[in-house]
N, C-alpha and C positions, 0 to 999 in steps of 0.2 A: 740584791741580784737584779740585773737588768732583764726585762722581758723582751727586749729587742732581739730579733734574729739577724745575726750578721751573715752577710753573703760570703760564700767561699771565695777565697782569693784565687785568681787565675794562676795555676802553678807554672804556666808557660811550657815551653818545650826544652828538653835537655839539649845540650850542645851537640851539634852534628859531629859524628865520628866518621872520619874518612876511611874508606877501605884501603887495604894495602895496595891494591891494583890502581887506586887513584893517584898514589904518590910514588910508586915504584914501577918503572917501565919493565923491569925484568919480571916482576910478579904478573903484570898485565900480559906479557908475552907468554908466560907459563900458563896462565888461565886460558889464553887463546888456543894454545896447543891442546890443552885438556878438553876444551869444547870440541875442537876438531876431531880429536880421537873418539869422542862419544858419537859424533855424527858418522865417522867411518865405521865404527862398530855397528851402528844401526844399518848402514848399507850392507855390511857383511851378513848381518842377521837376515835381511831380506833375501840375499842370495841363497842363504841356507834354506829358507822356506821354499823358494822356487825350485832349488835343486831337489829337496825332499819330495816336493809335489810331483815333479816330472820323472826323476830318475830312481827314487827309492820305491821298491815294490810294496804294495799295500798289504801283502801277506807276509812280510818280513817281521819277525819278532825276536827280541833278545831280553835277557833277564837283567832286571835292575833290583838291587836289594830294597826291601820294603814294598816297592811298587810291584814286584813280580814280573811276569812276562809282559812286555810293553811293545806296542806296535811302532816300529821305527819310522814308518811313513807319517803317522799322525804325530808322533813326538817331534820329529824334525820340523814339520809344518807348524805345529803349535808354538814351539820354542822360537822358531825363526820369526814368526809374526809378532810374538809377544816382546822379544828383545828388540826388534826393529822399532816398535813404538816406544818401548822403555828408554832406549838410548837417545831417541830424538827428544823425548821429554826431559831426560836428565841434562842433555846438552843445552836445551833452551833455558832450563832453570839455572844452570851454572853460568850461562852467558848473562842472564838477567841479573844475577846476584853479584857477579864479579866485574863485568865489563860495561854493562849498559849504564846510562847516566843515573847518578844517585842524588839528584836534586830533590829536596823536600819542598812541596808546594802546598799551601793552605788555601782552601776555597770555602767561603761561607755557604752554608746550605740554604737553599731556597726551594719553595714548593711549586713555583710556576715556571713556565717555559722561559728559557733564557731569551733575552733580546737577540735579534738577528745579528747585531754587531758582535755580541759575545760568541754566538755560534760560529760566525765566520772566523773570529779570532781563535776559537778552539781548533777549527780545521787547519788553520795556518800553523798553530802550535804543534799539532800532531805531525804535520809534514816536517816541521823544523826538528822536532825531537826524533823523528824517524831517521833524519839525516844525521843527528847527533849520536844515534845508537851505534854508529861505527861501521855500518855495512860497507861504506865506501872505503874507509881506511883499513878495515880488517878483512882483507880479501880472502885470507885462509878460511875464516869462519864462513864467509859468504859462499865460497866454493864447496866446502864440505857440507854445509847445510843444504845447498842445492842438490848435492849428490845424494844425501840421505833422503830428502823429500822426493826427489825425482825417482830414485830407484824403488822407494816404498810404494809408489803409485803403480809399479808393475805387478804387485801382488794381486790386487783385485782383477787386473786384466788377465793374469794367468789363470785365476780361478774361474774365469768365464769359460775355460775349457770344459768345466763340469757340465755346461749346458749341452755339450756334445753336438754332433752334426744334426742337421735338420732331419726329421723323421721320414720325409718324402712319402713313400707309399707304405711304410712299415706299419702305420696305424690302421691302414685300410685292408691289409692282406693278412692271411693266417698261414699256418703250416699245412693246412689240408690241401691235398692234390688228388688227382684222379688215381685211384687204386690204393690210396693210403688206408691201411687197416685201422679199425677202431680198437683201442685197447683200454682196459679198465683203469680208472684212477681212484684209489691207488692200485698197484699190482702189475700194471702193464701186461695184462693177459688179453690176447685176442678174443673176440666174442663171436659166437655163432647165434643165429636167430633163436635156436631152441634153448639158449641160456636165459632167455627172458620170457616170463609168463605174462599173460594178459594182465594189465594193470601195473606191471613192474616198471621201475625207473632205474636207470644206471647213468653214472657220469663217466664219460670217456674222453680220451685225448688221442691225437694222431700217433701212430707207432713211429718210433725213432729209428734211424739207421744205426748200425752197430758202431759204437764208439762216440755217438753224438749225445750231448748233454741237453737236458730240457731246461730252459731258462724261465724265470718268473714272468718275463714279459710275454713269452709264448703261451704259458699257461693262462695268463690273463686274457688272451685272445682266442685260444684254441679249445677251451672247455666246451663240451657239448653234452646235452642231455638226450638220452635215448628213452623213449616211452613206447610201450606196446599196448595197442588197442585192438579191438576187433575191426577188421577191414570195413565192415558195414557201418561203423560209427564215424568214419571220416566224412567231412563235407568239403571236399577239395575238388579243384578243377583237374583236368586230365594231366596237366604237366606236374602239378604238385603231388598228385597221387602217384605218378611214376617215380617220384623221389623217395617214396617209402618202400619198405620191403616186408611183405607178409604181416602187415599191421604195425610194423616198427617205424617210427618217425623220429627224426633227429633235429634238434634246435640248438642254436647257440645258447649257452648258459648265461651269457653276459647281457644284463638288462639293457634295453634300448633307450632307457631314460637317463640314468647316471652311472651305468656300468657296474651295478651291484650284481651279486650272484643270485639268479632266479633258482632258488633251492627248494621251494615248497610246491608239492603236487597234490591236488585234491582228486583222489581217484574216482569219487562218485560224480563230480561235476566235470571232470577232465580239464581242469583249469590249472595253470601254472601261476604261482604268486611270487612276486618279488617282495621280500620282507622289509626292504628299506622304505619304499614309498607306496607300497600296496598296488603297484601296477599288476593287472591280472590279464592273462592271455588264455585264449580258448585253443586247446590243442587240436580239437577236431576241425577247426577252421584255420589251420596253418598259423597258430599262435596269434590270431587277431586280438588286438587290444580291446577288452570289454570294460575295463575300469582302470582309473589311475592316470598319471601324468605322461606315460610313455607315448611317443608320437608315432610309432610304427611297430609292426609285429616283430617278434624275434626272428632273425634270419634262419631259414631252414637249410640244412645240409642234405644234399641228395645222397642216398646210400643204396647199396646193393650188396651182393655177395661175390667173392672171388671163386676160383676153381676149387679151393679147399673148403669152401662153405663158410668162410669167415666174413663178417660184415666189413665192407670197405666203402670209401667215398666214391661217388660217381664222378665228382668234379669239385673244385674249390667252392667256397661260398660265392654266391652270385651278387652279394651286396656286402657292405662293410658291417662288421659286428661291433657291438658296443653302443655307447651313447649316440644319439642322432646327429650331433654336430660333427661326428667323425665322417658321416656320409655326406660328401660335398654336394651331391645332387638333390638331397632332400631339403 
């Protein structure tokens, strides 16, 4: 037995098998129509997504077996976008497998950067093969691909609608107005001064008109804390003191640092604490910041009582509520 190791013989490459579309013009035309149909289906799917987004109500549901109650708005939008991309992909794959050049090329591997001459030849070859791909000759594919890609670009543009209109002054104003009653949250019950004992805290919101609904964005700006102290405990100037009533003072509940809810009150120290980043506000000194990252005090809401003895706002907030970057002048 010989101990010599024989090298494997190069098996070579099997004979190239031409596709039917390479030899049969009818098969090539049929494949071209199939690719075009896929691109048209992609365009129609994009139209479905846009139609669902704009015209189908987002509270419309219908029953689908197994899936149960399904939101028509979300289903149409999702299926439209999914099929738009799917049919573009299928069309490109079918085009590549049936109509694009089927020439086999062998290139030896190398580890280093190709010489400039080879790189230039590669660029020239790519341009040549792009021309051979048939875009010039197969105008139907070119037009339908352009249609599918062009109309699919409308989807992200339409979705920009979700950004909505510019907020303008909406972030700087609240629902509080002169004469607006303070109502409990939850409960929506008007409050009288005698409902609060010294040391008590209550969260309130502005009373709504009959038939008006409260939105989350309004709650995020309108929430106010009522705190009752003894009048002698306040260290306020004359204007700020006039914004209180019988020892009751009102501050925005939205932290002036990052917009968290200032929900912790230390009755002994008369301090309000934000649990997110520990900003601490002194109630006796108009919610002055005594610790933490907040850049300014909590906005104070001027309050009084109406003819029926219920607590009401004297005026809107005189400064923007919420994080400091909301207040353009600070």
